N, C-alpha and C positions, 0 to 999 in steps of 0.2 A: 096043215099051214095055214095060218089065215090070209083070206082073201084082199089084196090090198085095194085101196080106193084113191086113185089119183084125180086132181083135177089140171087140167090146163087151161089157164086162162088167157084171153087176148082181146087186149081194149080193140074195139071196131072204128078203125079212120081214127086212131087216139088225138093226133097233132091239128086235124083236121073239128074233132069234138071240142077239143080245147080250143080252137080258133073261134066257135062257135058259140062260146060263151064270153068270149070277149067280143064278140061284135055278132048277137044273134042276128044281124040283117043277113047273116051269111046262110042262115038255115034254109035248107031248101035248093040252093045255088049249087051250080058248076062250079068248083073251086078247087085249087091247087097250092099247097104250101111247098114253096121251093126257091129259085134263084130265078132271076130274069133270063128270058129266051135270048137276049144280046148280050148275055154274059154267060154264055154257055150253063145254064141255070138247069137241074134238073127237077123232075119231081118228088119230092121226100114223103109225101102223102095227099092225096085226095077224095074230095067227099064222093058219096055214092051217087050224087046225083051226076058228077063228074066220070065214073067207073061206067056208069049207062051209054056213057058217048065213046068207050074204049078207052077212056085216059085212063093209068095204071103207075103206079109208084118204080122208080127208077128210070123212067121214059123223060128223054129231052124235052124241055120246055118248049120248046120251037116245034116240036112236033106234036105236044098235046094240045097247042094253041090250032095247029091245023086240022086235029082231030076234031077240036070243039072250040070253035071259035069265041063262042061267047065265055070261053073259062075265064075266071076271074084269077088273080095270082095274088099269093097272099104270102107275105116274109115271115121266118119263122121266129117263134117267140121262145128260145128254150126254156127260157128261168121258170115261163108259166109252165110248158110242159114237166120238167124237174118236178115242180111245185105239184103237180098235179099226179103226178106219177108216186111222190112218195106220199100223197094220202090213199091212193087206191092197194100200194102195198101195206101201209099201217092195218088198213081192213082186214088183208089178206091174214096177218099176224094176228088180230085178234080171234080169228076163227082157230088156227095152228102154228105153232113155232116153225114147223116144216115146211117153210116156205124158200123154192129155189128161182130167184128171178132171172130172168134169160133175159131181158134186156127193158129199156124204158117201159113197154108196154106189155109184156109178156111173161107170165109166171109158171111154175108147176105148185101145187101144193097137196101134202099127203096129210089126207082126212080120216088114215086107217085107224084111228085111236079113237075115233068120234063113233058115238053109239046111232046116230042119225044116217037116216039112208044119205046115200051119196047123192042122189038126184036133187031131195029134198033141199041139203047141205049147198048145192049149187044154185038152184031156183034161187034160194033166200040171199045168198051171195050177191048173183047177179041182179037182184032188184034191190038190193041194200045200197050197191055202187050206185045204181042208177037214181036211187031216189034220194040218195045225199051228197053225192058229188054229180050226177048231173051227165055221169060217162057212159058210154054203152059198151058192152062187153059179151063176148064168147065165151062157152066153155063147152070143151071136152071132157067129158068122164069116162076112165075105165081102171081095169086091174094095172096097168103100167104106163111109164111115160111116154111110150114109144105111139100106141093105140090111143092113149087120150090125147096126143098131138094129131093123128091123122085124123081124129072123130074130128076135132073142131074144126081144120082145114076144111072136112066134107061140109060138116055145117056152117059153116062160111063161104063156102062155094056156092051153098044152095041161095044166096041172097038175091032178093029184087024188089023192081020198086023203086030203085034207088035210095033208098032208105037201109041204116044199118041193121046187119041181121039180126043182131041180140039173139043168136044160136046156142040151143044146149043137147047137144048130142050125146048120147050114153049107150055105150058098147056094156054089157052086161058082162061078167065074168063065165068064161068059157066059148065066148061066142067071136072071141077075137078074130082067129082066122077069117072064119066066114064073112064076119063085117067086111076085111080088107079083100078078100078075093076079087070082085070084083073090081076094083080100083086099079086104074093105071099105077106101072111099076114104080114109074118115077116119083110116084107120093111116097114111096117107102124111104126112111131117113137111111143116107149111104149110098143111095141110087141117084148116082147124077148123069148128067146127057151122054158121058163119054162110057161108063159103065152100062147106063141103057142101051147104046150103039151095040156094044158086044153083046147084050142078052138077046136082043131081036132074033139075029142067026140062030139061036136058039130054042126061037118059038117061043119068047118070053115076053109077053105082052103087057098083063095083067100079074099082079101081087100073086094070085090064086096060081098062076101058069108058074110063078118062081118056086112057089112054095110044093110044087108037084115035083121039083127036081129032086134028086137024091145030094145030100148035102156033101158027099165024098166028091161027085161031080163039080159042084159048085168050087169047092177048096183047089180041085187039080186045076181048074180055069182061074180061079180070082185069088188063090190062096187064102191065107187067114180071112182077108174080107169077105171071100164066096163063104167059107164055114157061118160069118156072123150075119148073112145075108139068108142063108139056110134058117135061122132061127128066126130071125125077124119078120121074114114072109108067116111064119106061123102065129106072130103075135107074142111071142117071148122075148121079153124085156125082164131083166133082173136089177135093173140101175137104179142107185138109191135117189132119193132127194139130197142135194148138194148144198147146204145153205152158206156155204161160203166158197168163192170161188178166190183161189193163187193167181195175181194179174202175171200173165206172161212176157207182155210187152207194152213199151208206151212209145205212141208216135205222133206226129205232125205232120199234115201234108196239104198243099194249096196248089187248085188249077188256075192258071191264071187267065183270066176276061180274054187276055190276046196271047199268042204264043211269043216269047220273048227271049232275045240272047242278050240281052242288057246284064252286063256283068256286076253292077252296081245293085240291082234289083235282086240278081240270085243270090249273092253272096249275102246280100243284107237277108234274105229267107231263109238261109242257114243257119244266121246266128239266132234269126227269132224263133226258130225252131227248136234251135239248141236251147235257149234259154226257157222257152213253156217245158220242154221236156224235163229238164233240171228242178223247174218250181213243181212239175207232177211226180218226181222221182219222190222229193223232200218231202211234198205233202201223203203221198203213201208210206213215206220211212222205207225206201226202198233204194237199191244203188244196181246202178247195171255195169256188165263188164264188156256187152256187144254193142258196136254203134253201127247202125246200117243206115244206106241214104236209097232212095228211089227216083229213079227218072223217065218220064215219058214223053215220048216224042211229038212232034205235029201227028204221025202216022199212027198214032195209037203204042206202038211199039213200046215196051216197059223195058227197065234194065232196073236190077237191084242190085248191089255190093255192100259186103260188110267188112267189118275187120274187129278183130276182138283186143281188149285193152291189158295190161301187164296188172293192174289192181282195178277193182269195180270202183265205181264215180257216181257222184250226184254232180259235180261241179261243170256248169254250164260251158266254161271256157274248154274245158279237156272233151267234152263231147262236140262242141264246135270244132275243134282241130282236127277231130277222127272226120268229123263228116267232110270237111273240108277238103282233107287229102283225098277221099274218096272221091267227091266229085272232081277234082284236078285231074284225078286217073280217068274220069270218064267223059270230060265234056272238053270239047274245042271252043275256041272264042269263034262266037259269030253263028253258031249252032243253036237252032231254034227249041226252047224247051216246052210244053203243054204241062206237067206238071213235076214239082219239085219236093219231096219228103224226108225226113229223117225220122230215125225210129230207134230204139233201146230194146234189148231183150236179155236173156241169161241174168235175169234178176234174182236181189238176194237180199232178206232181209237188214235194214240199216243196222250196223253196231250201235248197241246204246253206250252213249257217253259216260265215261267215271264222274265223279264230282259234280253231280245236278246240283247238289245242294249250295255250289259254289254260286254265289250272287251273279256276279261276272258271266258264268256259263250262261245261267237261266237267262239273263238280259238279253245274252246274244242269240239264246234261240227264240226266246221272243220278238226280237228284232227280226230276225230273218221270216220266223211267219207271216207279223207285218206287212215287210217287204214283199212277201209271195202274195198275200191277199190285195194289195194296192196295185200290183202289177197287173195281176189278173184280172181285176175291175177296169183299171183306167188307162191299160196299156203297158208293154214292156219300159217304153220308154218315158212314161212319166213322173218314174222317180228309182234312182238306183242309188247303191252305196258310194258311200264317197270314198277316194280314195287316201288312205293316210300320207301325210305329210311332214315334215321332221318340223320344230318351231324355227327353224332358223328358214327353211323354203317359206314357212307360211308368216315370217317377217318380210323376207325378199319379196315374195309374190303374194300380197294381202288382195287377191281379185276373188269376188264373188264367185263361189262356186256354180256350175250351168245346172246341176241337177240338187235338189234337196238330200244332204246329208242325212245317212242315217247311222 
């Protein structure tokens, strides 16, 4: 059986790298991309100079400022990030069509069919992304996805001097278990804090400790997950590269600057979330059968509730009705809310309409697409469909519409 060559690529402090291109004066400074500290902002990304002061992603911005008083806060520029990400992914696809994009700044590549040495391919790719796009990245190279990802985590973790690591870590085929053995067990995919706590009384601190346990014993303790952990601890992973991912849900949520019980604000949020989700479903040509809401109270306790519709839908009004009913069941007037979200799941491909050759149908599809694009760009209330009226009503009420008609 041919040994696979898998590369895991992770862009180093990606948002910050793009921000440094937009403003070169940021280079070398401790700065963080994220929200304002007085608005419950969190750190989305931070420069390596900031990391040297103990700042890290997902840290509340107020805490980051206490950790590093000279920290500069930069607002996000998501359009620039998306554009840079597309350019990086295009570089990867030049090398191989077997690219699995995990996020805006992370991907797997399968280069098994290429004759060149995997390490040489990785070095050339890393240099090309740096020289053509000015973006630093780190690579992990191994015979499977699991070990390639862990290898990259190890390489990036060795960053020093407040600069991007631009690491390249190779794990030769056959040495997977040996490479992982001394690493903390929490670095193994599938071992979260709770699993690590359950493993500790069994004397498991490292991945090597886990690998020494019998698969049967792990299976008895953890069920199916235990059998999978036994394989992973030995560096066994047969998962293929997945070039396309099926969407499982669409959601939208907001954390308010200040806890609020303003009913007008809350119900407006529900409506806007529903409209956003509707546009996303139509853009992706999906329908949803399940609607859910998420509420977070000021004490950070969180509730989620969902309901299943009789028919799949993309309609904003229908999504909103279901979300509002769930909201009414959970919320009491006067009770503050910290976060409010709406989501849909149980997605299906949108059925194709017959008669697309009909000019009226084609015109309606084009108008709907145009409406969605304008609302995304300028806001939900900037432009909406006009409500049809009869000729008689128009003659009786010849008033100018409040919104532009489409």
